N, C-alpha and C positions, 0 to 999 in steps of 0.2 A: 560452440567454440568459435565458429567462423564469424558470428556476430560480434563477440567479445574482441576478437582479433582485429576486426574492422574498426571497431569503436576506439580501440587503443591507437591505432594508426591515424585516424581522423583527428582524435583529440591532440596527439603529439604534433600532428602537422599544424594545427591552429595555434597551438602554444608555441611552437618554433616561429610561426609566421608573426605572432604579436610580439614576441620577445626580441627577434631579429630586428624587426621594424622599430621597436622602441629603443634598442640599443643604438642603431643608426641615427634615429631621430634625435637622441640626446647630444649628438655632435653636429646639428644643423641648427639653422635660425627658427627652426619650429620647435625647439626644444619645450617651451613652455606648453605648447599644445599636447605634446606626449606626457608631460608631467600630469596636466590637469585630467588627462584620461586613464590615469593609473587605477582609480577605482573600477572602472569597466574592466580592465585587465584581470583585476583581482577576483571579481565576481565572475567573469568567464571561465577562469581556471578552476574555481570552486564548483561551478556548474559541471564542468567536464569531469572532475573527480566523482561527483555524484553519478554521472551518466556512465562512467566506465566501472563503477562498483558493481560486481556481479550479482551479489546477493545483499540486498539492502534490508537486513532483518531489524528486529528491535534493538539488539545489541549494538549495531552499527550506529543507530540514531542516538542511543544513550551515549556513546562515546562522543560522537559529533556534539550533541548538546552540552555534555560536560566539558569538553575541551573549549567550546565557545564561552560557556559561563565562567569556567575557571580564567581564562585570558582576559575577559572583560573585568572581573572583579578584582583581579591582582592588579591589572593596569589601573583601574580606578584608585586602588590603594596607593599605588606608585605615583601616578600623576598629582593626586590630591593631597598626599602627606609626605611623599618622599621616602617613606620606610622601606618600600621595595623598588629595586632597579636603580634608583637614584633621583636627582632633581631635574626633571625634563617636562616638556609638554608638547601636545600634539597641535599641528597647524591645521588649516581648514581643508587641505588638498585631499584628504582621505574620506571626506563626505560627513553625513549625519553622524552626531556623537551623542552619547549618553554620559553624563556626569564627567565631560571633558575626554571622553575615550571614544573614538570612531568605531562604529559597529563592525567595520571591515577589520579591525584589529582582532577581534574575537574570531572572525572567519580565518585570518591569518594564522592565529595560533593553531586552530584545528588542522589547517592545511600543512604547516611545517611539522607538527608533531606527528600526524598521521603518515605523511609522506616518509619521515625519517623511520618510523616504526615499521612500515611496509618495506622500505629498502632493506633494513637489517633483518627482518624475518625472511625476506626473498633470499638473502645471502645465506642465512642459516639452512633454508630449504635446499639450495644449490650445493652447499658444502656437504649436507647429509647425502645427497644423490652422488656425489663424487666420491665421497669416502665409504659408502656402503655400510657394512657392519661395524666399521671402526668408529661411525659417528654415534653408534649406541653407547659407547663408553662414556660419552658426555651425559651427565645427569640432567634431569628436567630443571633442577635448581640452577646449574651452571647456565644453561641456555636461557633461562629466565633473568638471570643476573646480567648475562651478556646482552640480551636485547634492550633491557631498560638502560644500561649504562652506555653502551655504544650508541644508541639511538639518541640518548640525552646529549651525549657529546656531539653527536651530528647536529641536533637542533641548535646547540650553543654555537657550534662552528658556523652554522648558516647566519645566525644573528651577528657574528663577529665580521664575517664578510659583509653583510647587509648595512650594518649600522652607519659607517661613515658615508656610504652612498645616499642612504635615506635622509641623512641630516643635510648633506649637500643639496638634495632635491627639494628640500623643505617640507618633508613629511612630518618630521618632528624635530625638536630642538633641545639640547642639553644646556644647564645653566653654566658649566664649565667648558672649557676647551676640549678636555679629554672625557671619553667615554669611561664611566667608573667601572671598576672590577665587579662591584656589587651587581651591576646589570648583568653580567655573564653567569655570575654565580646563581641569581635568581632564575634566570633562564634554564640553567641546568637542573636546579631543584624541583622547579615547577614542572618541567617537561618531563623529568624522571618519574614524578608522581602520576602524570597523566599516562605515561607509557607503561606503568604498572596496571593501570586499568585496561589499557589497550591490550595488553598480554592476557589479562584474565577474562576478558570479554570474548565470547565465541562468535566471531563473525569472519568472513572471508578476508584475509590479510594479504592475498597475492593480486595485487593491482599494478600491471606493468606500467600503466600511465602514471601512477604516483611515483614511481621511481624515476621515469623519464622526466617528470615536471620537476622534481626536487634537482635533478642534475642540470636541467636547462636554467632554472633560476639561480643556481649556484654559479653557473658560466656567466649569466647575464649581469649579476652583481660583481662578480670577479672581475669581468671586463671593465665595467664601470668604475670599480675601486681602483683599478690599475691606471687607466687612462683618463678618467674625467677630470 
């Protein structure tokens, strides 16, 4: 327990350091340097997520691979056909790509969906401890539905906060001025399907750093969305 506790604090400190520095950097003359190093930040937080995951069993890696593959495939369909998300394209900032989709986009799908699922799972666990026997009145089906829907709404909200910032920083661009509703609808449906798998697979879903990471990134994009 002590080792895990230490890992969470170290990972949270590193993440705060990178995001605070990046947020400040966006308002300086070195803004372009910070934008170009976005891939490094995404890789670091992904590695920290793996590092802080207490039990990395087969089920965990199945979900990781499925989330990555689903994100990549759906984004390839979206970018190359416009059938999903809308008419958009990725720029070169996010690094190496396959079929016009950066590999880091698949990583980001895992990170956002996983962190959202962990946050809602942690909230359920906390509420159960607070309410004691009263929590047993909620059926497993209700809890299952709640986790999938609440976490899917959270991932969609995350995308809503992030989208205009990502466009302004040149990560990707849309054909029109407005971000289409279809983008958010697809985010909700795809993340909900992934969260069904998240709930069904048996692996440790209590990762405090995942909760911290999601909140830090929401604050980061929220500040930039408001003031940039």
